[in-house]
Each structure stands twice: as C-alpha cells, then as structure tokens.
DSSP file (Angstrom, degrees, kcal/mol; ACC not computed):
  #  RESIDUE AA STRUCTURE BP1 BP2  ACC     N-H-->O    O-->H-N    N-H-->O    O-->H-N    TCO  KAPPA ALPHA  PHI   PSI    X-CA   Y-CA   Z-CA
    1    1 A X              0   0    0      0, 0.0     5,-0.0     0, 0.0     2,-0.0   0.000 360.0 360.0 360.0 136.9  135.8  103.0  123.1
    2    2 A X     >  -     0   0    0      1,-0.1     4,-2.4     4,-0.0     5,-0.2  -0.274 360.0-115.1 -70.9 159.0  134.3  101.0  125.9
    3    3 A X  H  > S+     0   0    0      1,-0.2     4,-2.1     2,-0.2     5,-0.1   0.903 116.0  48.2 -61.5 -43.5  135.3   97.4  126.5
    4    4 A X  H  > S+     0   0    0      1,-0.2     4,-2.1     2,-0.2    -1,-0.2   0.873 111.8  50.2 -68.1 -35.8  131.9   96.0  125.6
    5    5 A X  H  > S+     0   0    0      2,-0.2     4,-2.5     1,-0.2    -1,-0.2   0.897 109.1  52.1 -67.7 -38.9  131.7   98.1  122.4
    6    6 A X  H  X S+     0   0    0     -4,-2.4     4,-2.5     1,-0.2    -2,-0.2   0.912 110.1  48.6 -61.5 -42.8  135.2   96.9  121.4
    7    7 A X  H  X S+     0   0    0     -4,-2.1     4,-2.8     2,-0.2    -1,-0.2   0.902 111.0  50.6 -63.9 -40.7  134.1   93.2  121.9
    8    8 A X  H  X S+     0   0    0     -4,-2.1     4,-2.5     2,-0.2    -2,-0.2   0.917 111.6  47.1 -63.8 -43.3  130.9   93.9  119.9
    9    9 A X  H  X S+     0   0    0     -4,-2.5     4,-2.2     2,-0.2    -2,-0.2   0.921 113.9  48.2 -64.1 -43.6  133.0   95.4  117.0
   10   10 A X  H  X S+     0   0    0     -4,-2.5     4,-2.4     2,-0.2    -2,-0.2   0.914 111.6  49.9 -62.8 -42.9  135.4   92.5  117.2
   11   11 A X  H  X S+     0   0    0     -4,-2.8     4,-2.6     1,-0.2    -2,-0.2   0.904 110.4  50.0 -63.3 -41.8  132.6   90.0  117.2
   12   12 A X  H  X S+     0   0    0     -4,-2.5     4,-2.4     2,-0.2    -1,-0.2   0.891 110.2  51.4 -63.2 -39.2  131.0   91.7  114.2
   13   13 A X  H  X S+     0   0    0     -4,-2.2     4,-2.1     2,-0.2    -2,-0.2   0.926 111.6  45.7 -63.2 -45.5  134.3   91.6  112.3
   14   14 A X  H  X S+     0   0    0     -4,-2.4     4,-2.5     2,-0.2    -2,-0.2   0.912 112.6  51.1 -63.9 -43.3  134.8   87.9  113.0
   15   15 A X  H  X S+     0   0    0     -4,-2.6     4,-2.7     1,-0.2     5,-0.2   0.907 109.0  51.8 -61.2 -41.9  131.2   87.2  112.0
   16   16 A X  H  X S+     0   0    0     -4,-2.4     4,-2.3     2,-0.2    -1,-0.2   0.904 109.8  48.7 -61.3 -42.4  131.7   89.1  108.7
   17   17 A X  H  X S+     0   0    0     -4,-2.1     4,-2.1     2,-0.2    -2,-0.2   0.921 112.4  48.5 -63.3 -44.6  134.9   87.1  107.9
   18   18 A X  H  X S+     0   0    0     -4,-2.5     4,-1.7     1,-0.2    -2,-0.2   0.915 112.6  47.7 -63.2 -43.1  133.0   83.8  108.6
   19   19 A X  H  X S+     0   0    0     -4,-2.7     4,-2.0     1,-0.2    -1,-0.2   0.885 110.1  52.4 -66.6 -37.7  130.1   84.8  106.5
   20   20 A X  H  X S+     0   0    0     -4,-2.3     4,-1.9     1,-0.2    -1,-0.2   0.889 107.2  53.3 -63.9 -38.4  132.4   85.9  103.6
   21   21 A X  H  X S+     0   0    0     -4,-2.1     4,-1.7     1,-0.2    -1,-0.2   0.884 107.6  50.8 -63.6 -38.5  134.1   82.5  103.8
   22   22 A X  H  X S+     0   0    0     -4,-1.7     4,-2.2     1,-0.2    -1,-0.2   0.905 108.5  51.5 -65.6 -41.4  130.8   80.7  103.4
   23   23 A X  H  X S+     0   0    0     -4,-2.0     4,-2.7     1,-0.2    -1,-0.2   0.886 107.1  54.4 -63.1 -37.6  129.8   82.8  100.4
   24   24 A X  H  X S+     0   0    0     -4,-1.9     4,-2.5     2,-0.2    -1,-0.2   0.907 107.4  49.5 -63.3 -41.8  133.2   82.0   98.8
   25   25 A X  H  X S+     0   0    0     -4,-1.7     4,-2.5     2,-0.2    -1,-0.2   0.913 111.8  49.2 -63.0 -42.6  132.4   78.2   99.2
   26   26 A X  H  X S+     0   0    0     -4,-2.2     4,-2.5     2,-0.2    -2,-0.2   0.906 111.3  49.0 -62.7 -42.2  129.0   78.7   97.7
   27   27 A X  H  X S+     0   0    0     -4,-2.7     4,-2.4     1,-0.2    -2,-0.2   0.908 111.7  49.2 -63.6 -41.6  130.5   80.7   94.8
   28   28 A X  H  X S+     0   0    0     -4,-2.5     4,-2.4     2,-0.2    -2,-0.2   0.896 110.7  50.6 -65.5 -39.9  133.1   77.9   94.2
   29   29 A X  H  X S+     0   0    0     -4,-2.5     4,-2.6     2,-0.2    -2,-0.2   0.930 111.7  47.1 -62.5 -45.9  130.4   75.2   94.3
   30   30 A X  H  X S+     0   0    0     -4,-2.5     4,-2.7     1,-0.2    -2,-0.2   0.902 112.2  50.1 -63.8 -40.6  128.3   77.1   91.7
   31   31 A X  H  X S+     0   0    0     -4,-2.4     4,-2.1     2,-0.2    -1,-0.2   0.902 112.5  46.6 -65.8 -40.9  131.4   77.6   89.5
   32   32 A X  H  X S+     0   0    0     -4,-2.4     4,-2.4     2,-0.2    -2,-0.2   0.926 113.0  50.0 -65.0 -44.4  132.4   74.0   89.6
   33   33 A X  H  X S+     0   0    0     -4,-2.6     4,-2.4     1,-0.2     5,-0.2   0.926 110.7  49.5 -58.9 -46.7  128.8   72.9   89.0
   34   34 A X  H  X S+     0   0    0     -4,-2.7     4,-2.7     1,-0.2    -1,-0.2   0.893 110.5  50.3 -61.9 -40.7  128.5   75.3   86.0
   35   35 A X  H  X S+     0   0    0     -4,-2.1     4,-2.1     2,-0.2    -1,-0.2   0.913 111.3  48.3 -65.2 -42.6  131.8   74.0   84.5
   36   36 A X  H  X S+     0   0    0     -4,-2.4     4,-2.0     2,-0.2    -2,-0.2   0.912 114.5  44.9 -63.5 -43.2  130.7   70.3   84.8
   37   37 A X  H  X S+     0   0    0     -4,-2.4     4,-2.6     2,-0.2     5,-0.2   0.901 111.1  53.7 -68.9 -40.8  127.3   71.0   83.2
   38   38 A X  H  X S+     0   0    0     -4,-2.7     4,-2.4    -5,-0.2    -2,-0.2   0.900 108.5  51.4 -59.3 -40.5  129.0   73.1   80.5
   39   39 A X  H  X S+     0   0    0     -4,-2.1     4,-2.1     2,-0.2    -2,-0.2   0.961 113.3  42.1 -61.4 -52.7  131.3   70.2   79.7
   40   40 A X  H  X S+     0   0    0     -4,-2.0     4,-2.3     1,-0.2    43,-0.3   0.853 114.0  52.9 -65.7 -34.1  128.5   67.6   79.4
   41   41 A X  H  X S+     0   0    0     -4,-2.6     4,-1.9     2,-0.2    -1,-0.2   0.893 108.0  51.1 -66.5 -40.0  126.3   70.1   77.5
   42   42 A X  H  <>S+     0   0    0     -4,-2.4     5,-3.1    -5,-0.2    -2,-0.2   0.909 110.5  48.9 -63.4 -41.9  129.1   70.7   75.0
   43   43 A X  H ><5S+     0   0    0     -4,-2.1     3,-1.6     1,-0.2    -2,-0.2   0.934 111.4  49.1 -62.5 -45.5  129.5   66.9   74.5
   44   44 A X  H 3<5S+     0   0    0     -4,-2.3    -1,-0.2     1,-0.3    -2,-0.2   0.834 110.3  51.3 -63.2 -32.1  125.8   66.5   73.9
   45   45 A X  T 3<5S-     0   0    0     -4,-1.9    -1,-0.3    -5,-0.1    -2,-0.2   0.398 115.9-117.7 -84.6   2.8  125.8   69.4   71.4
   46   46 A X  T < 5 +     0   0    0     -3,-1.6     2,-0.9    -4,-0.2    -3,-0.2   0.827  67.5 144.0  63.6  33.7  128.7   67.7   69.6
   47   47 A X     >< +     0   0    0     -5,-3.1     4,-2.2     1,-0.2    -1,-0.2  -0.732  17.4 169.2-103.8  80.5  131.0   70.6   70.3
   48   48 A X  H  > S+     0   0    0     -2,-0.9     4,-2.7     1,-0.2     5,-0.2   0.816  71.8  59.2 -64.4 -33.3  134.3   68.8   70.9
   49   49 A X  H  > S+     0   0    0      2,-0.2     4,-1.8     1,-0.2    -1,-0.2   0.946 110.3  41.6 -61.3 -48.7  136.4   72.0   70.9
   50   50 A X  H  > S+     0   0    0      2,-0.2     4,-1.1     1,-0.2    -2,-0.2   0.912 114.0  52.9 -65.8 -42.5  134.4   73.5   73.8
   51   51 A X  H >< S+     0   0    0     -4,-2.2     3,-0.8     1,-0.2     4,-0.3   0.930 110.8  46.4 -59.3 -46.0  134.4   70.2   75.7
   52   52 A X  H >< S+     0   0    0     -4,-2.7     3,-1.3     1,-0.2    -1,-0.2   0.846 106.1  59.0 -67.1 -32.9  138.2   69.8   75.4
   53   53 A X  H 3< S+     0   0    0     -4,-1.8    -1,-0.2     1,-0.3    -2,-0.2   0.755 104.8  52.3 -65.4 -22.9  138.7   73.4   76.5
   54   54 A X  T << S+     0   0    0     -4,-1.1    62,-3.1    -3,-0.8    -1,-0.3   0.450  92.9  94.8 -92.4  -1.9  136.9   72.4   79.7
   55   55 A X  B <  S-a  116   0A   0     -3,-1.3    62,-0.2    -4,-0.3     2,-0.1  -0.620  84.9-107.3 -87.0 149.0  139.1   69.4   80.4
   56   56 A X     >  -     0   0    0     60,-3.0     4,-2.7    -2,-0.2     3,-0.3  -0.438  38.7-108.9 -64.3 149.2  142.2   69.5   82.7
   57   57 A X  H  > S+     0   0    0      1,-0.2     4,-2.2     2,-0.2     5,-0.2   0.888 118.2  47.6 -52.6 -46.2  145.3   69.4   80.5
   58   58 A X  H  > S+     0   0    0      1,-0.2     4,-2.3     2,-0.2    78,-0.2   0.879 113.1  49.4 -64.5 -36.3  146.3   65.8   81.6
   59   59 A X  H  > S+     0   0    0     -3,-0.3     4,-2.7     2,-0.2    -2,-0.2   0.922 109.7  50.3 -69.0 -43.6  142.7   64.6   81.0
   60   60 A X  H  X S+     0   0    0     -4,-2.7     4,-2.1     1,-0.2    -2,-0.2   0.904 112.8  47.9 -59.8 -41.4  142.6   66.2   77.5
   61   61 A X  H  X S+     0   0    0     -4,-2.2     4,-2.6    -5,-0.3    -2,-0.2   0.917 112.2  48.5 -65.1 -43.9  145.9   64.5   76.7
   62   62 A X  H  X S+     0   0    0     -4,-2.3     4,-2.8     2,-0.2     5,-0.2   0.888 110.1  52.0 -63.6 -40.3  144.7   61.1   78.0
   63   63 A X  H  X S+     0   0    0     -4,-2.7     4,-2.0     2,-0.2    -1,-0.2   0.928 112.5  45.3 -62.2 -45.7  141.5   61.4   76.1
   64   64 A X  H  X>S+     0   0    0     -4,-2.1     5,-1.5     2,-0.2     4,-1.0   0.919 114.9  47.5 -64.9 -44.1  143.4   62.1   72.8
   65   65 A X  H  <5S+     0   0    0     -4,-2.6     3,-0.3     1,-0.2    -2,-0.2   0.916 113.1  47.8 -63.9 -43.4  145.9   59.3   73.5
   66   66 A X  H  <5S+     0   0    0     -4,-2.8    -1,-0.2     1,-0.2    -2,-0.2   0.861 117.6  41.6 -67.3 -35.4  143.2   56.7   74.4
   67   67 A X  H  <5S-     0   0    0     -4,-2.0    -1,-0.2     2,-0.2    -2,-0.2   0.549 100.8-136.1 -88.2  -7.7  141.1   57.6   71.3
   68   68 A X  T  <5S+     0   0    0     -4,-1.0     2,-0.3    -3,-0.3    -3,-0.2   0.857  76.5  79.9  52.7  39.1  144.2   57.8   69.1
   69   69 A X  S   <S-     0   0    0     -5,-1.5    -2,-0.2    -6,-0.2    -1,-0.2  -0.941  96.3 -59.1-157.5 171.3  142.9   61.0   67.5
   70   70 A X    >>  -     0   0    0     -2,-0.3     4,-2.7     1,-0.1     3,-0.9  -0.217  53.8-110.8 -59.1 150.9  142.6   64.7   68.5
   71   71 A X  H 3> S+     0   0    0      1,-0.2     4,-3.1     2,-0.2     5,-0.3   0.878 114.2  58.2 -51.4 -47.2  140.8   65.5   71.7
   72   72 A X  H 3> S+     0   0    0      1,-0.2     4,-0.6     2,-0.2    -1,-0.2   0.843 114.7  38.0 -58.8 -31.3  137.8   67.2   70.1
   73   73 A X  H <> S+     0   0    0     -3,-0.9     4,-1.2     2,-0.1    -1,-0.2   0.902 117.2  49.9 -80.3 -44.3  137.1   64.0   68.1
   74   74 A X  H  X S+     0   0    0     -4,-2.7     4,-0.9     1,-0.2     3,-0.2   0.875 107.0  53.6 -64.8 -39.3  138.0   61.6   70.9
   75   75 A X  H  < S+     0   0    0     -4,-3.1     3,-0.3     1,-0.2    -1,-0.2   0.851 109.0  49.7 -67.0 -32.4  135.8   63.3   73.5
   76   76 A X  H  < S+     0   0    0     -4,-0.6    -1,-0.2    -5,-0.3    -2,-0.2   0.761 107.4  54.9 -75.9 -23.7  132.8   63.0   71.3
   77   77 A X  H  < S+     0   0    0     -4,-1.2    -1,-0.2    -3,-0.2    -2,-0.2   0.658  87.6 100.9 -81.5 -16.1  133.4   59.4   70.6
   78   78 A X  S  < S-     0   0    0     -4,-0.9     2,-1.6    -3,-0.3    55,-0.1  -0.346  84.7-116.3 -67.9 150.9  133.5   58.6   74.4
   79   79 A X        +     0   0    0     53,-0.1     2,-0.3    41,-0.1    -1,-0.1  -0.551  53.3 161.5 -90.3  72.6  130.3   57.1   75.8
   80   80 A X        -     0   0    0     -2,-1.6     3,-0.1    -5,-0.2    23,-0.1  -0.726  37.9-118.7 -95.8 142.8  129.3   59.9   78.1
   81   81 A X        -     0   0    0     -2,-0.3   -37,-0.1    21,-0.2    39,-0.1  -0.355  36.4 -96.4 -72.3 158.6  125.8   60.4   79.5
   82   82 A X        -     0   0    0      1,-0.1     2,-0.4   -39,-0.1   -41,-0.1  -0.369  51.9 -86.0 -68.4 154.1  123.8   63.5   78.7
   83   83 A X        -     0   0    0    -43,-0.3    -1,-0.1   -46,-0.1     2,-0.1  -0.500  56.0-172.8 -64.7 118.3  123.9   66.3   81.3
   84   84 A X        -     0   0    0     -2,-0.4     2,-0.2    17,-0.2    18,-0.1  -0.291  37.9 -59.9 -97.9-171.7  121.2   65.5   83.8
   85   85 A X        -     0   0    0     -2,-0.1    16,-2.0     1,-0.1     2,-0.4  -0.485  57.7-110.1 -70.7 140.4  119.9   67.5   86.7
   86   86 A X  E     +B  100   0A   0     14,-0.2    14,-0.3    -2,-0.2     3,-0.1  -0.585  35.4 177.9 -72.5 127.6  122.5   68.4   89.3
   87   87 A X  E     -     0   0A   0     12,-3.1     2,-0.2     1,-0.4    13,-0.2   0.545  63.0 -14.9-107.3 -12.3  121.8   66.5   92.5
   88   88 A X  E     -B   99   0A   0     11,-1.5    11,-3.4     2,-0.0    -1,-0.4  -0.860  49.0-155.4 176.0 150.7  124.7   67.8   94.6
   89   89 A X  E     -B   98   0A   0     -2,-0.2     2,-0.4     9,-0.2     9,-0.2  -0.997  10.5-174.3-138.8 132.4  128.1   69.5   94.5
   90   90 A X  E     -B   97   0A   0      7,-2.5     7,-2.7    -2,-0.4     2,-0.5  -0.992   7.9-158.9-127.3 136.7  130.9   69.3   97.0
   91   91 A X  E     -B   96   0A   0     -2,-0.4     2,-0.5     5,-0.2     5,-0.3  -0.963   7.3-176.4-115.6 129.9  134.1   71.3   97.0
   92   92 A X  E >   -B   95   0A   0      3,-3.5     3,-1.8    -2,-0.5     2,-0.5  -0.811  61.2 -72.6-124.3  86.4  137.2   70.0   98.8
   93   93 A X  T 3  S-     0   0    0     -2,-0.5    -1,-0.0     1,-0.3     0, 0.0  -0.492 120.1  -3.8  64.7-114.3  139.9   72.7   98.6
   94   94 A X  T 3  S+     0   0    0     -2,-0.5    15,-2.5    -3,-0.1     2,-0.3   0.339 126.9  76.0 -92.1   5.9  141.1   72.6   95.0
   95   95 A X  E <   -BC  92 108A   0     -3,-1.8    -3,-3.5    13,-0.2     2,-0.3  -0.871  57.1-173.1-120.2 150.6  138.9   69.6   94.1
   96   96 A X  E     -BC  91 107A   0     11,-2.3    11,-2.6    -2,-0.3     2,-0.4  -0.988  13.6-155.3-142.7 152.1  135.1   69.3   93.4
   97   97 A X  E     -BC  90 106A   0     -7,-2.7    -7,-2.5    -2,-0.3     2,-0.5  -0.997   9.4-167.5-126.7 125.2  132.6   66.6   92.8
   98   98 A X  E     -BC  89 105A   0      7,-3.1     7,-2.8    -2,-0.4     2,-0.5  -0.964   7.5-158.8-115.5 119.2  129.4   67.4   90.8
   99   99 A X  E     +BC  88 104A   0    -11,-3.4   -12,-3.1    -2,-0.5   -11,-1.5  -0.848  16.2 171.9-100.5 129.6  126.7   64.7   91.0
  100  100 A X  E >   -BC  86 103A   0      3,-3.1     3,-1.6    -2,-0.5     2,-0.5  -0.843  48.4 -80.4-126.1 164.1  124.0   64.7   88.3
  101  101 A X  T 3  S+     0   0    0    -16,-2.0   -17,-0.2    -2,-0.3     3,-0.1  -0.564 121.2   5.2 -65.1 119.5  121.3   62.2   87.4
  102  102 A X  T 3  S+     0   0    0     -2,-0.5     2,-0.3     1,-0.1    -1,-0.3   0.419 128.7  50.1  88.4  -1.1  123.2   59.5   85.5
  103  103 A X  E <   -C  100   0A   0     -3,-1.6    -3,-3.1    17,-0.1     2,-0.4  -0.994  55.3-151.6-161.1 157.6  126.7   60.9   86.0
  104  104 A X  E     -CD  99 121A   0     17,-0.5    17,-1.7    -2,-0.3     2,-0.4  -0.995  17.3-163.2-132.4 134.7  129.3   62.2   88.4
  105  105 A X  E     -C   98   0A   0     -7,-2.8    -7,-3.1    -2,-0.4     2,-0.4  -0.956   4.4-154.3-119.8 135.6  132.0   64.7   87.2
  106  106 A X  E     -CD  97 118A   0     12,-2.6    11,-2.8    -2,-0.4    12,-1.7  -0.904  17.5-175.7-109.2 138.9  135.2   65.5   89.1
  107  107 A X  E     -CD  96 116A   0    -11,-2.6   -11,-2.3    -2,-0.4     2,-0.3  -0.893  15.5-152.1-132.3 159.9  136.9   68.8   88.7
  108  108 A X  E     -CD  95 115A   0      7,-2.5     7,-2.5    -2,-0.3     2,-0.4  -0.966  27.4-112.3-129.6 148.9  140.1   70.6   89.8
  109  109 A X  E     + D   0 114A   0    -15,-2.5     2,-0.3    -2,-0.3     5,-0.2  -0.679  37.7 176.9 -83.0 129.5  140.7   74.4   90.2
  110  110 A X  E >   - D   0 113A   0      3,-1.9     3,-2.1    -2,-0.4   -54,-0.0  -0.810  47.9 -96.0-122.5 165.6  143.1   75.9   87.7
  111  111 A X  T 3  S+     0   0    0      1,-0.3     3,-0.1    -2,-0.3    -2,-0.0   0.832 126.9  46.6 -53.6 -32.8  144.1   79.6   87.4
  112  112 A X  T 3  S-     0   0    0      1,-0.3    -1,-0.3    -3,-0.0     2,-0.3   0.444 126.5 -86.8 -89.0   0.5  141.5   80.0   84.6
  113  113 A X  E <  S- D   0 110A   0     -3,-2.1    -3,-1.9     2,-0.0    -1,-0.3  -0.796  72.1 -17.1 127.1-170.4  138.7   78.3   86.6
  114  114 A X  E     - D   0 109A   0     -2,-0.3     2,-0.4    -5,-0.2    -5,-0.2  -0.473  56.0-169.3 -73.9 138.9  137.4   74.8   87.2
  115  115 A X  E     - D   0 108A   0     -7,-2.5    -7,-2.5    -2,-0.2     2,-0.4  -0.974  26.6-110.4-128.8 145.3  138.4   72.0   84.7
  116  116 A X  E     +aD  55 107A   0    -62,-3.1   -60,-3.0    -2,-0.4    -9,-0.3  -0.592  32.1 173.4 -75.8 125.5  137.0   68.5   84.4
  117  117 A X  E    S+     0   0A   0    -11,-2.8    18,-1.4    -2,-0.4     2,-0.3   0.635  72.6  10.6-103.2 -21.6  139.5   65.8   85.5
  118  118 A X  E     +ED 134 106A   0    -12,-1.7   -12,-2.6    16,-0.2    -1,-0.4  -0.971  66.2 173.0-156.7 142.8  137.1   62.9   85.2
  119  119 A X  E     +E  133   0A   0     14,-1.9    14,-2.3    -2,-0.3    13,-0.8  -0.957  58.5  46.3-147.8 164.1  133.6   62.4   83.7
  120  120 A X  E    S+     0   0A   0     -2,-0.3    12,-0.8     1,-0.2     2,-0.4   0.880  78.4 165.1  69.3  37.3  131.1   59.6   83.0
  121  121 A X  E     -ED 131 104A   0    -17,-1.7   -17,-0.5    10,-0.2     2,-0.4  -0.711  22.0-172.7 -97.1 135.6  131.8   58.3   86.6
  122  122 A X  E     -E  130   0A   0      8,-2.4     8,-2.6    -2,-0.4     2,-0.1  -0.979  27.6-113.2-124.0 139.5  129.7   55.8   88.4
  123  123 A X  E     -     0   0A   0     -2,-0.4     2,-0.4     6,-0.2     6,-0.1  -0.356  23.8-162.1 -70.7 149.5  130.1   54.8   92.0
  124  124 A X  E >   -E  127   0A   0      3,-0.6     3,-2.1    -2,-0.1    -1,-0.0  -0.999  32.3-103.0-129.6 129.9  131.2   51.3   93.0
  125  125 A X  T 3  S-     0   0    0     -2,-0.4     3,-0.1     1,-0.3     0, 0.0  -0.248 100.1  -7.3 -55.7 130.6  130.7   50.1   96.5
  126  126 A X  T 3  S+     0   0    0      1,-0.2     2,-0.3     0, 0.0    -1,-0.3   0.621 124.0  83.1  61.3  15.6  133.9   50.1   98.6
  127  127 A X  E <  S-E  124   0A   0     -3,-2.1    -3,-0.6     1,-0.0    -1,-0.2  -0.923  88.1 -83.4-140.6 165.1  136.0   51.0   95.5
  128  128 A X  E     -     0   0A   0     -2,-0.3    -1,-0.0     1,-0.1     0, 0.0  -0.236  60.3 -83.5 -64.2 160.6  136.9   54.2   93.5
  129  129 A X  E     -     0   0A   0     -6,-0.1     2,-0.6     1,-0.1    -6,-0.2  -0.260  37.1-126.3 -59.1 150.3  134.5   55.5   90.9
  130  130 A X  E     -E  122   0A   0     -8,-2.6    -8,-2.4    -3,-0.1     2,-0.4  -0.927  34.4-168.2-100.1 119.4  134.6   53.9   87.5
  131  131 A X  E     -E  121   0A   0     -2,-0.6   -10,-0.2   -10,-0.2   -11,-0.2  -0.902  29.4-154.1-118.9 137.8  135.1   56.8   84.9
  132  132 A X  E    S+     0   0A   0    -13,-0.8     2,-0.4   -12,-0.8   -12,-0.2   0.932  92.8  31.1 -68.1 -48.1  134.8   56.9   81.2
  133  133 A X  E    S+E  119   0A   0    -14,-2.3   -14,-1.9   -55,-0.1     2,-0.3  -0.933  76.1 146.7-113.6 135.9  137.1   59.8   80.9
  134  134 A X  E     -E  118   0A   0     -2,-0.4   -16,-0.2   -16,-0.2     2,-0.1  -0.972  37.8-122.5-162.1 152.6  140.0   60.5   83.3
  135  135 A X              0   0    0    -18,-1.4   -76,-0.2    -2,-0.3   -77,-0.1  -0.398 360.0 360.0 -88.0 172.2  143.5   61.9   83.4
  136  136 A X              0   0    0    -78,-0.2    -1,-0.1    -2,-0.1   -77,-0.0   0.473 360.0 360.0 -89.0 360.0  146.5   60.1   84.6
C-alpha cells in the first residue's frame, strides 16, 4: 500500500471514530431527555409507580423520607411543574441536565439507563439550583 493511501485510510479511520463518538453523545442526550420527560409525564398522569421507577435510588429514598410516605404517594404530592417543551439538554459524562419550559431536571447514568436525581429545579443567580425533589 502506498504511503499516501495508508495516510488516507488512517485519516478515514480516525474520522470514523470521531463521528461515532459524536453520535454516542447525541444518543445519550436523547436518552436523558426522554427519561426526564417520561418522569414529568408520569407525575402529571398521577402514575407514582412509574415516576419513582425513574428516580435515582437515593432520590426515591429522600422523596419517601421527606413525604413520610411511600415514594409513589410522596412524588405525586410534590409540587412539580408539568412537563413543558424541552429547550436544551447537556450531558457531562455520567450526568445530564434537561431544561424544559418551567423546569430543569438533573439525571445520572445508571446501568439500566438515565435516572432523575433532581427535578422541579429553578436557577438562582450565583447559587446552585433550587430543586423540589433531590437526593442526598
């Protein structure tokens, strides 16, 4: 194989790897977005079982402890906004932020997929988000 052909093949291989990495980020963003919207949709539909199944374990425990009742009841009693239109999604390694009209949801990657670690979050200037639901 000629030297220029070897370089071309190598360049195509590197380009393929880079493009595959971009697709993976897009897939991860879409999956995080879908999990966040599914969670808020379950809450709006009064489906506490599904909503709690989409929470990270520590968050589900915190929700139940704070509400002093089982998670499916406590999550429905929380004052969470309805799922609005998604305005942006960012993935940072194992963490994701999904911004919707009226809410921001934070998620973490688990072996079974994305789980909500905080919801009902509103930004505060120069301070962390204020969240209705959050894990410890």
